[in-house]
C-alpha positions in Angstrom: -16.9 18.4 51.6 -15.8 14.7 51.8 -17.8 14.3 48.7 -15.2 17.0 47.4 -12.2 15.0 48.7 -13.1 11.9 47.5 -14.0 13.0 43.8 -10.2 14.7 44.4 -8.6 11.5 45.5 -10.7 9.7 42.4 -9.0 12.3 40.0 -5.3 11.9 41.6 -5.5 8.4 41.7 -6.0 7.9 37.6 -2.6 7.3 35.9 -3.8 10.6 33.7 -3.3 13.5 36.3 0.8 11.7 36.2 1.2 11.8 32.3 -0.1 15.1 32.3 1.9 16.3 34.7 5.0 15.0 33.1 3.5 16.9 30.0 3.8 20.0 32.0 7.4 19.1 33.1 9.1 18.4 29.3 6.4 21.2 27.9 8.3 24.1 30.3 11.4 23.1 29.5 10.5 22.3 25.9 9.6 26.3 26.2 12.7 27.1 27.7 14.4 25.6 24.6 12.3 27.5 22.3 12.7 30.6 24.0 16.2 30.3 23.8 16.2 29.4 20.1 13.9 32.8 19.9 16.1 35.3 21.7 19.6 34.6 20.5 19.6 33.4 17.1 16.2 34.8 15.3 15.0 37.6 17.4 18.8 38.5 16.3 19.1 37.7 12.4 15.4 40.1 12.3 17.4 42.3 14.3 19.8 42.2 11.4 17.0 42.5 8.6 15.5 45.3 10.0 18.8 47.1 10.5 20.1 46.0 13.6 17.4 47.7 15.5 17.4 45.0 18.7 12.9 44.7 18.9 13.1 43.5 21.8 14.4 47.1 23.0 11.5 48.8 20.9 9.4 51.7 23.6 7.5 54.3 23.5 8.2 56.3 26.4 4.5 57.8 28.0 6.7 59.4 30.6 10.1 59.3 32.1 8.2 57.7 34.4 6.6 55.1 32.4 7.7 53.3 29.5 5.6 51.3 26.8 8.0 48.1 25.9 5.9 46.6 22.9 9.3 45.0 21.6 9.0 42.6 24.6 5.7 42.2 23.4 6.6 41.1 20.1 9.2 38.9 21.0 7.2 36.4 23.2 3.7 36.5 19.9 7.3 35.3 18.4 7.6 32.8 20.9 4.0 31.9 21.6 3.9 30.4 18.0 7.5 29.0 17.2 6.6 27.1 21.2 2.9 26.5 19.5 4.2 25.5 15.8 6.9 22.6 17.2 4.1 21.6 19.3 2.1 20.8 16.4 5.3 19.7 14.4 6.2 17.4 17.0 3.2 15.9 17.7 1.8 15.3 14.0 4.7 12.9 13.9 4.3 11.0 17.2 0.7 11.0 16.1 1.7 9.6 12.3 4.3 7.2 14.1 1.6 5.8 16.0 -1.0 5.3 13.3 1.8 3.4 11.3 2.7 1.8 14.6 0.1 1.0 15.2 -1.1 -0.3 11.2 1.8 -2.8 11.8 0.5 -4.3 14.5 -2.3 -5.2 12.9 -1.4 -6.7 10.0 0.4 -8.6 11.6 -1.5 -10.0 14.2 -2.9 -13.3 13.7 -6.2 -13.4 12.1 -8.9 -15.8 14.7 -9.5 -19.0 13.8 -13.1 -20.4 13.3 -13.7 -22.8 16.3 -16.5 -25.5 15.9 -19.1 -24.8 17.8 -19.4 -26.0 21.4 -21.7 -28.8 21.9 -24.4 -28.0 23.8 -27.1 -30.0 25.8 -29.6 -30.4 23.4 -27.1 -31.3 21.2 -26.0 -34.0 23.9 -29.9 -34.8 24.6 -30.5 -35.7 20.5 -27.5 -37.8 20.9 -28.7 -39.9 23.2 -32.0 -40.4 21.9 -30.9 -41.3 18.8 -28.4 -43.6 20.1 -31.6 -45.1 22.5 -33.5 -45.5 19.3 -31.4 -48.1 17.8 
């Protein structure tokens, strides 16, 4: 049990957990925006194309007490696909910008000048031997 808690503590201490938590919060807010887009803009347009039918209202009555609301399921699928597409496009743009930024940094970075090799003890001893011979 102690190992479990120490491993958990090490996991929490990593910066990735905080990044992941921020991503979840932003993703939730972004999901709400896309859901509002689907519910208030896209689905009314789809309903207009289908002759004024609201997709969310499509259902099949199994019995008076049981209704199969497949329209809500279709709307959820459209919502999911748009969220996934939006995140995909956003990530592609971010990775592209990041790649260009890193490439520009590499081009601007000064090339290291080769340093003269440092004198070793053997070089110093060889110099001393030459001086002694003279």
